[in-house]
C-alpha beads as a LAMMPS data file, in Angstrom:
LAMMPS data file: protein, C-alpha beads

96 atoms
95 bonds

1 atom types
1 bond types

-500.0 500.0 xlo xhi
-500.0 500.0 ylo yhi
-500.0 500.0 zlo zhi

Masses

1 110.0

Atoms # bond

1 1 1 0.000 0.000 0.000
2 1 1 1.476 3.345 -1.025
3 1 1 1.989 6.309 1.259
4 1 1 -0.910 8.323 -0.171
5 1 1 -3.321 5.394 0.058
6 1 1 -2.359 4.893 3.697
7 1 1 -2.991 8.568 4.409
8 1 1 -6.408 8.374 2.736
9 1 1 -7.263 5.242 4.705
10 1 1 -6.200 6.935 7.924
11 1 1 -8.346 9.986 7.210
12 1 1 -11.354 7.790 6.444
13 1 1 -10.714 5.817 9.608
14 1 1 -10.564 8.946 11.733
15 1 1 -13.529 10.550 10.016
16 1 1 -15.853 7.576 9.931
17 1 1 -15.049 5.310 12.860
18 1 1 -13.502 7.618 15.401
19 1 1 -15.783 10.594 14.837
20 1 1 -18.991 9.679 13.042
21 1 1 -19.754 6.270 14.569
22 1 1 -18.868 7.281 18.110
23 1 1 -20.927 10.472 17.791
24 1 1 -23.973 8.505 16.634
25 1 1 -23.458 6.032 19.456
26 1 1 -23.210 8.867 21.978
27 1 1 -26.377 10.511 20.677
28 1 1 -28.256 7.212 20.819
29 1 1 -27.006 6.535 24.344
30 1 1 -28.101 10.027 25.411
31 1 1 -31.585 9.333 24.058
32 1 1 -32.000 6.236 26.249
33 1 1 -29.829 7.035 29.301
34 1 1 -29.459 9.847 31.770
35 1 1 -26.731 12.319 30.908
36 1 1 -24.624 11.326 33.934
37 1 1 -24.625 7.665 32.898
38 1 1 -24.002 8.490 29.257
39 1 1 -20.918 10.532 30.090
40 1 1 -19.276 7.375 31.439
41 1 1 -19.889 5.631 28.128
42 1 1 -18.134 8.391 26.212
43 1 1 -14.850 6.765 27.231
44 1 1 -15.794 3.686 25.199
45 1 1 -14.986 5.765 22.094
46 1 1 -11.324 5.338 22.989
47 1 1 -11.746 1.557 22.942
48 1 1 -13.433 1.684 19.558
49 1 1 -10.576 3.766 18.215
50 1 1 -7.949 1.338 19.508
51 1 1 -9.728 -1.755 18.193
52 1 1 -10.399 -0.195 14.800
53 1 1 -6.780 0.927 14.539
54 1 1 -5.564 -2.597 15.203
55 1 1 -8.064 -4.217 12.829
56 1 1 -8.049 -1.807 9.907
57 1 1 -4.703 -0.037 10.075
58 1 1 -2.724 -2.973 11.470
59 1 1 -1.381 -0.900 14.326
60 1 1 0.325 -2.729 17.158
61 1 1 -1.585 -3.529 20.328
62 1 1 0.567 -2.987 23.414
63 1 1 0.092 -3.941 27.032
64 1 1 -0.862 -0.385 27.989
65 1 1 -3.730 -0.458 25.473
66 1 1 -5.053 -3.606 27.136
67 1 1 -4.628 -2.186 30.648
68 1 1 -6.362 1.047 29.637
69 1 1 -9.184 -0.878 27.960
70 1 1 -9.735 -2.981 31.069
71 1 1 -9.758 0.183 33.195
72 1 1 -12.337 1.812 30.901
73 1 1 -14.599 -1.239 30.858
74 1 1 -14.216 -1.656 34.614
75 1 1 -15.209 1.959 35.177
76 1 1 -18.262 1.645 32.960
77 1 1 -19.361 -1.572 34.664
78 1 1 -18.785 -0.360 38.237
79 1 1 -20.509 2.949 37.568
80 1 1 -23.614 1.208 36.271
81 1 1 -23.907 -1.457 38.972
82 1 1 -27.380 -1.520 40.557
83 1 1 -25.906 -1.638 44.080
84 1 1 -24.085 1.634 43.521
85 1 1 -27.326 3.335 42.513
86 1 1 -29.212 1.971 45.532
87 1 1 -26.554 3.258 47.912
88 1 1 -26.871 6.758 46.456
89 1 1 -30.663 6.771 46.881
90 1 1 -30.623 5.817 50.590
91 1 1 -31.044 8.797 52.892
92 1 1 -28.051 9.441 55.098
93 1 1 -28.551 8.975 58.815
94 1 1 -27.609 12.015 60.767
95 1 1 -26.457 11.734 64.357
96 1 1 -29.159 13.179 66.558

Bonds

1 1 1 2
2 1 2 3
3 1 3 4
4 1 4 5
5 1 5 6
6 1 6 7
7 1 7 8
8 1 8 9
9 1 9 10
10 1 10 11
11 1 11 12
12 1 12 13
13 1 13 14
14 1 14 15
15 1 15 16
16 1 16 17
17 1 17 18
18 1 18 19
19 1 19 20
20 1 20 21
21 1 21 22
22 1 22 23
23 1 23 24
24 1 24 25
25 1 25 26
26 1 26 27
27 1 27 28
28 1 28 29
29 1 29 30
30 1 30 31
31 1 31 32
32 1 32 33
33 1 33 34
34 1 34 35
35 1 35 36
36 1 36 37
37 1 37 38
38 1 38 39
39 1 39 40
40 1 40 41
41 1 41 42
42 1 42 43
43 1 43 44
44 1 44 45
45 1 45 46
46 1 46 47
47 1 47 48
48 1 48 49
49 1 49 50
50 1 50 51
51 1 51 52
52 1 52 53
53 1 53 54
54 1 54 55
55 1 55 56
56 1 56 57
57 1 57 58
58 1 58 59
59 1 59 60
60 1 60 61
61 1 61 62
62 1 62 63
63 1 63 64
64 1 64 65
65 1 65 66
66 1 66 67
67 1 67 68
68 1 68 69
69 1 69 70
70 1 70 71
71 1 71 72
72 1 72 73
73 1 73 74
74 1 74 75
75 1 75 76
76 1 76 77
77 1 77 78
78 1 78 79
79 1 79 80
80 1 80 81
81 1 81 82
82 1 82 83
83 1 83 84
84 1 84 85
85 1 85 86
86 1 86 87
87 1 87 88
88 1 88 89
89 1 89 90
90 1 90 91
91 1 91 92
92 1 92 93
93 1 93 94
94 1 94 95
95 1 95 96
């Protein structure tokens, strides 16, 4: 693949996958979730960018990509656990 073709592929990748698809996904998520919950999912765009770069542009996947991906997924999962929401809704007991 020539240098110009690689540049064109990279621009398409950035324009379509990293920007367009993640924007549509964010808008859809905002239509079905609360804004606070949706903001956590905005970090998933980074995962999509990494995976698409590895699949389509044959970029290397390093250990720090995997660690970051696990951290992102862990944050999304922990933030959306039902037990975390129940704890926030309980009234605090004041010492009286």
